C-alpha positions as a Markdown table, in Angstrom:
| # | Residue | x | y | z |
|---|---|---|---|---|
| 1 | Met | 146.8 | 148.8 | -234.9 |
| 2 | Ala | 145.3 | 152.6 | -235.7 |
| 3 | Gly | 142.2 | 153.6 | -234.3 |
| 4 | Ser | 143.2 | 151.8 | -231.0 |
| 5 | Leu | 146.5 | 152.4 | -228.4 |
| 6 | Glu | 148.8 | 149.9 | -227.4 |
| 7 | Pro | 152.0 | 149.7 | -225.0 |
| 8 | Ala | 154.8 | 150.6 | -226.4 |
| 9 | Trp | 158.5 | 151.6 | -226.0 |
| 10 | Leu | 160.9 | 153.6 | -227.5 |
| 11 | Leu | 164.1 | 151.8 | -228.4 |
| 12 | His | 166.5 | 154.8 | -231.2 |
| 13 | Arg | 165.2 | 157.5 | -233.1 |
| 14 | Arg | 167.1 | 159.8 | -235.3 |
| 15 | Glu | 166.2 | 163.3 | -236.8 |
| 16 | Tyr | 164.0 | 162.9 | -240.1 |
| 17 | Gly | 162.4 | 165.3 | -242.5 |
| 18 | Asp | 161.4 | 168.9 | -241.3 |
| 19 | Gly | 161.4 | 168.6 | -237.9 |
| 20 | Gly | 160.7 | 164.8 | -237.4 |
| 21 | Phe | 161.6 | 161.8 | -236.1 |
| 22 | Leu | 162.7 | 158.1 | -237.3 |
| 23 | Ala | 162.0 | 156.1 | -234.4 |
| 24 | Asp | 161.9 | 152.4 | -233.8 |
| 25 | Phe | 159.4 | 151.4 | -231.4 |
| 26 | Met | 158.8 | 147.3 | -229.4 |
| 27 | Gly | 154.9 | 147.1 | -229.5 |
| 28 | Leu | 153.4 | 144.5 | -227.1 |
| 29 | Gln | 151.1 | 144.0 | -230.0 |
| 30 | Ser | 153.1 | 145.2 | -232.9 |
| 31 | Gly | 156.7 | 143.6 | -232.4 |
| 32 | Arg | 159.7 | 145.7 | -233.6 |
| 33 | Phe | 158.3 | 148.3 | -236.1 |
| 34 | Ser | 159.5 | 151.9 | -237.6 |
| 35 | Ala | 157.7 | 154.7 | -238.0 |
| 36 | Val | 157.5 | 158.7 | -239.1 |
| 37 | Val | 157.1 | 160.8 | -236.4 |
| 38 | Arg | 156.5 | 164.1 | -237.9 |
| 39 | Gly | 157.0 | 167.1 | -236.9 |
| 40 | Ala | 157.4 | 166.7 | -233.6 |
| 41 | Arg | 160.1 | 168.8 | -232.5 |
| 42 | Arg | 157.4 | 172.5 | -234.0 |
| 43 | Lys | 155.2 | 173.3 | -230.9 |
| 44 | Ala | 153.2 | 176.0 | -232.7 |
| 45 | Arg | 152.3 | 173.8 | -235.6 |
| 46 | Gly | 150.7 | 170.8 | -232.9 |
| 47 | Gly | 154.3 | 168.7 | -232.7 |
| 48 | Ser | 153.9 | 167.4 | -229.1 |
| 49 | His | 155.3 | 163.9 | -229.1 |
| 50 | Val | 159.1 | 165.3 | -228.9 |
| 51 | Gly | 158.6 | 164.9 | -224.8 |
| 52 | Val | 157.2 | 161.6 | -224.8 |
| 53 | Leu | 159.9 | 160.3 | -226.9 |
| 54 | Gln | 162.6 | 159.3 | -224.7 |
| 55 | Pro | 163.8 | 156.1 | -223.8 |
| 56 | Phe | 162.7 | 154.0 | -221.2 |
| 57 | Leu | 159.6 | 156.0 | -220.7 |
| 58 | Pro | 156.1 | 152.9 | -221.0 |
| 59 | Val | 154.2 | 155.0 | -224.0 |
| 60 | Leu | 150.1 | 154.1 | -224.8 |
| 61 | Leu | 150.5 | 154.6 | -228.8 |
| 62 | Ala | 148.4 | 154.3 | -232.0 |
| 63 | His | 150.0 | 153.8 | -235.7 |
| 64 | Ser | 149.1 | 153.0 | -239.1 |
| 65 | Gly | 150.5 | 152.8 | -242.6 |
| 66 | Arg | 150.7 | 149.4 | -245.0 |
| 67 | Gly | 154.0 | 148.8 | -245.5 |
| 68 | Glu | 157.1 | 148.2 | -243.4 |
| 69 | Leu | 157.5 | 152.1 | -242.4 |
| 70 | Lys | 154.7 | 153.5 | -240.2 |
| 71 | Thr | 152.9 | 156.2 | -239.9 |
| 72 | Leu | 152.9 | 158.1 | -235.7 |
| 73 | Arg | 149.5 | 158.9 | -235.1 |
| 74 | Lys | 149.2 | 159.5 | -231.6 |
| 75 | Ile | 151.4 | 158.9 | -228.8 |
| 76 | Glu | 150.8 | 159.4 | -224.9 |
| 77 | Ala | 152.9 | 158.6 | -221.5 |
| 78 | Thr | 152.3 | 156.4 | -218.8 |
| 79 | Arg | 154.4 | 156.8 | -216.5 |
| 80 | Ser | 157.6 | 158.6 | -215.5 |
| 81 | Ala | 160.7 | 157.6 | -217.6 |
| 82 | Ile | 163.1 | 155.0 | -215.8 |
| 83 | Glu | 165.3 | 157.0 | -214.2 |
| 84 | Leu | 169.0 | 155.5 | -215.2 |
| 85 | Thr | 172.6 | 156.8 | -213.9 |
| 86 | Gly | 175.8 | 156.1 | -214.4 |
| 87 | Glu | 177.2 | 153.0 | -216.4 |
| 88 | Arg | 173.4 | 151.7 | -215.6 |
| 89 | Ile | 172.2 | 154.6 | -218.4 |
| 90 | Phe | 174.6 | 152.3 | -221.6 |
| 91 | Ser | 173.1 | 148.9 | -220.1 |
| 92 | Gly | 170.0 | 149.9 | -221.2 |
| 93 | Leu | 170.9 | 151.0 | -224.2 |
| 94 | Tyr | 172.6 | 148.3 | -224.5 |
| 95 | Leu | 169.3 | 146.7 | -224.5 |
| 96 | Asn | 167.9 | 149.1 | -226.8 |
| 97 | Glu | 170.5 | 148.4 | -229.5 |
| 98 | Leu | 170.1 | 144.3 | -228.8 |
| 99 | Leu | 166.3 | 144.7 | -229.9 |
| 100 | Val | 166.8 | 146.5 | -232.9 |
| 101 | Arg | 169.6 | 145.0 | -234.0 |
| 102 | Leu | 168.0 | 141.3 | -233.4 |
| 103 | Leu | 164.3 | 141.2 | -233.4 |
| 104 | Pro | 163.0 | 140.7 | -237.0 |
| 105 | Arg | 160.4 | 143.2 | -237.5 |
| 106 | Phe | 156.6 | 142.7 | -236.7 |
| 107 | Glu | 156.8 | 139.7 | -234.4 |
| 108 | Val | 155.9 | 140.1 | -231.0 |
| 109 | Phe | 156.9 | 139.1 | -227.6 |
| 110 | Pro | 155.0 | 139.4 | -225.3 |
| 111 | Gly | 157.0 | 137.5 | -223.0 |
| 112 | Leu | 160.1 | 139.8 | -224.0 |
| 113 | Phe | 158.7 | 142.7 | -223.4 |
| 114 | Ala | 157.5 | 142.0 | -219.8 |
| 115 | Gln | 161.1 | 140.6 | -219.5 |
| 116 | Tyr | 162.1 | 144.7 | -220.7 |
| 117 | Gly | 160.8 | 146.3 | -218.1 |
| 118 | Glu | 161.6 | 144.4 | -215.2 |
| 119 | Thr | 165.4 | 144.8 | -216.6 |
| 120 | Leu | 165.2 | 148.4 | -216.9 |
| 121 | Asn | 163.1 | 148.8 | -213.0 |
| 122 | Ser | 166.1 | 146.1 | -211.8 |
| 123 | Leu | 168.7 | 148.4 | -213.7 |
| 124 | Ala | 167.1 | 151.7 | -211.8 |
| 125 | Ser | 167.3 | 150.1 | -208.5 |
| 126 | Arg | 170.3 | 150.1 | -206.0 |
| 127 | Glu | 171.1 | 146.8 | -205.9 |
| 128 | Asp | 173.6 | 144.7 | -207.5 |
| 129 | Ser | 171.4 | 143.9 | -211.2 |
| 130 | Glu | 173.9 | 141.9 | -213.1 |
| 131 | Leu | 171.9 | 138.9 | -213.4 |
| 132 | Ser | 168.9 | 140.7 | -214.6 |
| 133 | Leu | 170.8 | 141.7 | -217.3 |
| 134 | Arg | 172.3 | 138.1 | -217.7 |
| 135 | Tyr | 168.6 | 136.7 | -217.8 |
| 136 | Phe | 167.6 | 139.7 | -220.0 |
| 137 | Glu | 169.9 | 138.4 | -222.4 |
| 138 | Leu | 169.1 | 134.6 | -222.3 |
| 139 | Thr | 165.5 | 135.7 | -222.9 |
| 140 | Leu | 166.2 | 137.2 | -225.7 |
| 141 | Leu | 167.9 | 134.3 | -227.1 |
| 142 | Ser | 165.5 | 132.2 | -226.5 |
| 143 | Glu | 162.3 | 134.2 | -227.9 |
| 144 | Leu | 164.7 | 134.0 | -231.2 |
| 145 | Gly | 165.4 | 130.0 | -231.2 |
| 146 | Tyr | 168.9 | 130.5 | -229.6 |
| 147 | Gly | 168.1 | 129.3 | -226.5 |
| 148 | Leu | 170.6 | 128.3 | -224.0 |
| 149 | Arg | 170.8 | 125.1 | -222.1 |
| 150 | Phe | 172.7 | 124.4 | -218.7 |
| 151 | Asp | 172.0 | 121.4 | -217.2 |
| 152 | Ser | 172.3 | 119.0 | -221.0 |
| 153 | Asp | 175.0 | 118.9 | -223.4 |
| 154 | Ala | 175.4 | 119.2 | -227.4 |
| 155 | Gly | 174.0 | 115.8 | -227.9 |
| 156 | Ser | 170.6 | 116.5 | -225.3 |
| 157 | Gln | 173.3 | 114.3 | -222.3 |
| 158 | Ala | 172.7 | 115.7 | -219.4 |
| 159 | Ile | 175.2 | 117.6 | -217.9 |
| 160 | Glu | 177.2 | 115.6 | -215.6 |
| 161 | Pro | 179.3 | 117.8 | -212.8 |
| 162 | Ser | 182.2 | 115.8 | -212.2 |
| 163 | Ser | 182.7 | 116.4 | -216.0 |
| 164 | Tyr | 184.2 | 119.9 | -218.8 |
| 165 | Tyr | 182.8 | 120.8 | -221.4 |
| 166 | Arg | 183.2 | 123.7 | -224.6 |
| 167 | Tyr | 180.8 | 125.9 | -225.7 |
| 168 | Asp | 180.0 | 126.4 | -229.0 |
| 169 | Pro | 178.0 | 129.3 | -230.5 |
| 170 | Glu | 176.3 | 127.1 | -233.0 |
| 171 | Arg | 175.8 | 123.7 | -230.8 |
| 172 | Gly | 175.6 | 123.7 | -227.5 |
| 173 | Phe | 178.2 | 122.4 | -224.3 |
| 174 | Leu | 180.2 | 119.6 | -225.8 |
| 175 | Ala | 181.4 | 117.2 | -223.4 |
| 176 | Arg | 186.2 | 117.3 | -222.9 |
| 177 | Val | 187.9 | 115.3 | -221.1 |
| 178 | Phe | 190.6 | 117.5 | -219.5 |
| 179 | Glu | 189.8 | 121.1 | -217.4 |
| 180 | Ser | 191.4 | 123.7 | -219.2 |
| 181 | Asp | 193.5 | 126.1 | -217.1 |
| 182 | Ala | 192.3 | 129.1 | -218.0 |
| 183 | Glu | 190.1 | 131.5 | -215.6 |
| 184 | Gly | 186.4 | 131.7 | -217.6 |
| 185 | Asp | 188.2 | 129.4 | -220.9 |
| 186 | Leu | 184.8 | 129.1 | -222.4 |
| 187 | Asp | 187.3 | 125.6 | -223.5 |
| 188 | Gly | 187.2 | 124.1 | -220.2 |
| 189 | Leu | 183.8 | 124.8 | -218.2 |
| 190 | Cys | 183.2 | 122.7 | -215.2 |
| 191 | Gly | 179.7 | 120.7 | -215.2 |
| 192 | Glu | 178.6 | 121.4 | -211.7 |
| 193 | Gln | 179.0 | 125.4 | -212.3 |
| 194 | Leu | 176.6 | 124.5 | -215.2 |
| 195 | Leu | 174.6 | 122.9 | -213.4 |
| 196 | Asn | 174.3 | 125.8 | -210.8 |
| 197 | Ile | 174.1 | 128.3 | -214.0 |
| 198 | Ala | 170.8 | 126.4 | -214.1 |
| 199 | Asp | 169.8 | 126.0 | -210.9 |
| 200 | Trp | 169.9 | 129.5 | -211.1 |
| 201 | Leu | 167.6 | 129.6 | -214.4 |
| 202 | Phe | 165.5 | 127.5 | -212.2 |
| 203 | Ser | 165.2 | 128.9 | -209.0 |
| 204 | Gly | 166.2 | 132.6 | -209.4 |
| 205 | Asp | 168.9 | 132.0 | -206.6 |
| 206 | Gly | 172.5 | 133.9 | -207.1 |
| 207 | Leu | 175.1 | 132.8 | -208.3 |
| 208 | Asp | 179.0 | 133.2 | -206.9 |
| 209 | Gln | 181.2 | 136.0 | -208.9 |
| 210 | His | 182.9 | 133.0 | -211.1 |
| 211 | Asn | 179.5 | 131.4 | -212.3 |
| 212 | Lys | 178.3 | 135.3 | -213.0 |
| 213 | Lys | 182.0 | 135.9 | -215.5 |
| 214 | Ile | 180.7 | 132.4 | -216.8 |
| 215 | Val | 176.9 | 133.5 | -217.9 |
| 216 | Lys | 177.8 | 137.1 | -219.5 |
| 217 | Ala | 180.9 | 135.2 | -221.3 |
| 218 | Val | 178.5 | 132.7 | -222.5 |
| 219 | Thr | 176.1 | 134.7 | -223.4 |
| 220 | Arg | 178.3 | 137.6 | -225.0 |
| 221 | Arg | 179.6 | 134.9 | -227.3 |
| 222 | Ala | 176.2 | 133.2 | -228.1 |
| 223 | Leu | 174.8 | 136.8 | -228.7 |
| 224 | Gln | 177.9 | 137.4 | -230.9 |
| 225 | Gln | 177.0 | 134.8 | -232.8 |
| 226 | Gln | 173.5 | 137.1 | -234.3 |
| 227 | Leu | 175.1 | 140.4 | -233.9 |
| 228 | Gly | 177.9 | 139.6 | -236.4 |
| 229 | Asp | 180.9 | 141.6 | -236.8 |
| 230 | Arg | 179.6 | 145.3 | -236.5 |
| 231 | Pro | 180.6 | 146.6 | -232.7 |
| 232 | Leu | 177.7 | 147.5 | -230.6 |
| 233 | Lys | 177.5 | 151.4 | -229.9 |
| 234 | Ser | 176.8 | 151.0 | -226.5 |
| 235 | Arg | 179.5 | 149.8 | -225.7 |
| 236 | Glu | 181.9 | 151.8 | -227.1 |
| 237 | Leu | 179.7 | 154.6 | -225.9 |
| 238 | Leu | 180.3 | 153.1 | -222.3 |
| 239 | Arg | 185.0 | 152.6 | -222.9 |
| 240 | Ala | 183.9 | 157.0 | -224.0 |
| 241 | Phe | 182.5 | 157.4 | -220.4 |
| 242 | Arg | 184.5 | 154.8 | -218.3 |
| 243 | Ser | 187.9 | 157.0 | -220.0 |
| 244 | Ala | 185.9 | 160.1 | -219.4 |
| 245 | Glu | 185.5 | 159.2 | -215.5 |
| 246 | Pro | 188.0 | 156.6 | -214.6 |
| 247 | Thr | 186.4 | 157.4 | -210.9 |
| 248 | Val | 183.6 | 156.4 | -211.5 |
| 249 | Ala | 182.5 | 152.8 | -209.8 |
| 250 | Ser | 181.0 | 149.8 | -211.7 |
| 251 | Leu | 177.7 | 149.1 | -210.3 |
| 252 | Gly | 177.8 | 145.7 | -211.7 |
| 253 | Ala | 175.7 | 145.8 | -214.4 |
| 254 | Ala | 177.7 | 147.2 | -217.5 |
| 255 | Pro | 177.2 | 144.5 | -220.8 |
């Protein structure tokens, strides 16, 4: 991508070498990649990148290099950063962590790139953005080849409103002959609820609180299948924040 600028988002950065950073980006044309940013914090020697190496800030950049680790050549902000507050900061960090851990290097996902920006804008709004978070998770799973269908079961049969199902992250929704007594139990999902979720994905209509919990439980189990046993740092940070700020009200967008 040397010689041209592409839209991108910073996903993560860490100190690297003498006054530089090792940064993970998601680019519109490059996909997820890592780049060395040299001398970023030494303004007297031309290091001027630190101000734009911020999360939730849309940038234009150019990089070079033939190996997996690129060198950042130019970066500039296209607008001010999307401002997240309270628990929504951790939701934004959660999105970034998912992308760093799950996206294969250099594979391009333009739809996911656009959805990421839309989800950040939703998190920055005053409205309940929980469904935007769930939609992003489902989009990510779909782009990775693990898309969820809420209108058909593991055998590609249509979901029956009066039937019950259990969710298997490796196979999908499997028919059952009885209802589980446990609230929110993924071993006893009502077909009517699954079809309501399918309607939401198709039309954007809202979901009631119980169906929101079902979507969150299903996406969490599906993502865990891909993430493995290593815990997400963004969730650990959220728990620490809640312990330190017990009176802060949740805005419904926590991962």
